[in-house]
C-alpha positions in Angstrom: 40.3 128.2 -149.8 42.6 125.3 -148.8 41.2 122.4 -150.8 43.6 119.7 -149.7 42.0 119.1 -146.3 40.3 115.6 -146.3 38.5 113.8 -143.6 37.7 110.5 -145.1 38.7 108.1 -147.9 37.8 110.5 -150.7 37.8 114.1 -151.6 35.1 116.2 -150.0 33.9 117.2 -153.5 33.6 113.5 -154.6 29.9 112.6 -155.2 30.4 108.8 -154.7 33.6 107.8 -152.9 34.0 108.3 -149.2 31.5 111.1 -148.8 29.0 108.9 -147.1 31.7 107.9 -144.5 32.2 111.5 -143.4 31.0 112.4 -139.9 31.0 115.5 -137.8 34.4 115.0 -136.3 36.5 117.7 -134.7 38.8 117.8 -137.7 35.8 118.5 -140.0 34.6 121.3 -137.7 38.1 122.8 -137.5 38.3 122.8 -141.3 34.9 124.4 -141.7 35.8 127.1 -139.1 38.8 128.0 -141.2 36.7 128.2 -144.3 34.2 130.4 -142.5 37.0 132.8 -141.5 38.2 132.9 -145.0 34.7 133.4 -146.3 34.3 136.5 -144.0 37.6 137.9 -145.4 36.4 137.4 -149.0 33.0 139.1 -148.2 34.9 142.0 -146.6 37.2 142.4 -149.6 34.4 142.3 -152.2 32.4 144.7 -150.1 35.3 147.1 -150.0 35.8 146.8 -153.7 32.1 147.4 -154.4 32.2 150.6 -152.3 35.3 151.8 -154.1 34.0 151.2 -157.7 30.5 152.3 -156.9 31.7 155.6 -155.6 33.8 156.2 -158.7 31.0 155.1 -161.0 28.6 157.6 -159.3 31.2 160.4 -159.6 31.7 159.8 -163.3 27.9 159.8 -163.9 27.3 162.9 -161.9 30.2 164.7 -163.6 29.0 163.7 -167.1 25.4 164.7 -166.5 26.4 168.0 -164.9 28.7 168.9 -167.8 25.9 168.0 -170.3 23.5 170.3 -168.5 26.1 173.1 -168.2 27.0 172.8 -171.8 23.4 173.1 -172.9 22.6 176.1 -170.7 25.8 177.8 -171.6 25.2 177.6 -175.4 21.8 179.2 -175.0 23.1 182.0 -172.7 26.4 182.6 -174.6 24.9 182.6 -178.1 27.2 184.5 -180.4 28.8 186.7 -177.8 32.3 187.7 -178.9 35.2 188.6 -176.6 38.1 190.8 -177.8 36.6 190.9 -181.3 37.8 187.4 -182.2 37.0 184.9 -179.4 33.4 183.6 -179.3 32.3 182.6 -175.9 30.4 179.6 -177.4 33.8 178.1 -178.3 34.6 177.8 -174.6 31.5 176.1 -173.8 31.8 174.0 -176.9 34.9 172.6 -175.3 32.7 171.0 -172.7 31.5 168.6 -175.3 35.1 167.3 -175.6 35.3 166.8 -171.8 31.9 165.1 -171.8 33.2 162.7 -174.5 36.3 161.9 -172.4 34.1 161.3 -169.3 31.8 158.9 -171.2 34.9 157.1 -172.6 36.2 156.6 -169.1 32.9 155.3 -167.9 33.0 152.7 -170.7 36.6 151.7 -170.5 37.0 151.6 -166.7 33.7 149.9 -166.3 33.4 151.0 -162.7 29.6 150.4 -162.6 30.0 146.8 -163.9 32.8 146.0 -161.5 30.8 147.3 -158.5 27.9 145.0 -159.5 30.2 142.0 -159.7 31.8 142.7 -156.3 28.4 143.2 -154.7 27.3 139.9 -156.1 30.3 138.0 -154.8 30.1 139.7 -151.4 26.5 138.4 -151.2 27.6 134.8 -152.2 30.4 134.8 -149.6 28.0 136.1 -146.9 25.6 133.2 -147.7 28.5 130.7 -147.5 29.7 131.9 -144.1 26.2 131.9 -142.8 25.7 128.3 -144.0 28.8 127.1 -142.2 28.1 129.0 -139.0 24.5 127.6 -138.9 25.9 124.1 -138.9 28.7 124.7 -136.4 26.5 126.4 -133.9 24.0 123.6 -133.4 24.7 120.1 -131.9 26.1 117.5 -134.3 23.0 115.4 -134.0 20.9 118.2 -135.3 23.1 119.0 -138.3 22.7 118.0 -141.9 24.4 114.9 -143.2 28.2 115.7 -143.1 29.1 114.3 -146.5 26.2 115.9 -148.3 26.7 119.3 -146.7 30.4 119.3 -147.6 29.8 118.2 -151.2 27.4 121.1 -151.9 29.5 123.5 -149.9 32.5 122.6 -152.0 30.6 123.3 -155.2 29.6 126.7 -153.9 33.2 127.5 -152.9 34.6 126.3 -156.3 32.2 128.5 -158.2 32.7 131.7 -156.2 36.5 131.5 -156.0 37.0 130.7 -159.7 34.9 133.7 -160.8 35.7 136.2 -158.0 39.3 135.9 -156.7 40.9 137.6 -159.7 38.6 140.6 -159.4 40.0 141.7 -156.0 42.6 144.5 -156.3 45.9 144.0 -154.7 45.6 146.9 -152.3 42.4 145.5 -150.9 44.0 142.1 -150.3 46.8 143.9 -148.4 44.3 145.8 -146.4 42.5 142.6 -145.5 45.8 141.1 -144.3 46.4 144.2 -142.2 42.8 144.2 -140.7 42.4 140.5 -139.9 45.9 139.3 -139.7 46.3 140.6 -136.1 43.3 138.5 -134.8 44.7 135.4 -133.0 44.0 132.1 -134.8 42.0 133.8 -137.5 42.5 132.1 -140.9 43.2 134.5 -143.8 42.9 133.4 -147.4 46.2 132.6 -149.2 45.2 135.3 -151.8 46.0 137.9 -149.0 49.6 136.7 -149.0 49.5 134.3 -146.1 50.8 130.8 -146.9 50.7 127.8 -144.6 51.7 124.2 -144.7 49.1 121.8 -146.1 47.4 119.9 -143.3 46.5 116.2 -143.4 44.0 114.0 -141.6 45.3 112.6 -138.3 43.3 109.8 -136.7 42.3 110.7 -133.2 44.0 108.8 -130.4 41.5 106.5 -128.5 
């Protein structure tokens, strides 16, 4: 998120200076619209990452459980059957134990299940943020929450979710987000997707 946008005498995250002076001006609405676009991008990226990691976590679990079942059944069926007078069939199925160990190690080291849970959590947080912004922008200014208070708590939400979630998004998903949403006219992409733009400053409206 672009955190340099200011619409009063103090930072929007400040709890005491300037926040009470903020009003629902067009510049504030435009800033929130940009943030809402970016929140939708983050939600999409985390959802894509959740789908990817959850799919691989399920594959590893199914593979491991299937091998365990096959190994147990095979040992019972094979018993001490010997092929060509020297090769015990049980040795072949015993090798399944090695494959099972490798599969379990991959589950632990790659942590696909844990990653899928993290991305699902962050996708939910970004969805809530975008809904909060849309809710305020879609109603008349007179019916909205106090501008300064709303921006203060929104900034806290944004800071928390970006600090803990941005680094989790794989590069290929960032590129896919840029490709998917970059073609939409006037749609604001997060800088994490590779789009950079000049920092904007407050301009006092002409009477």
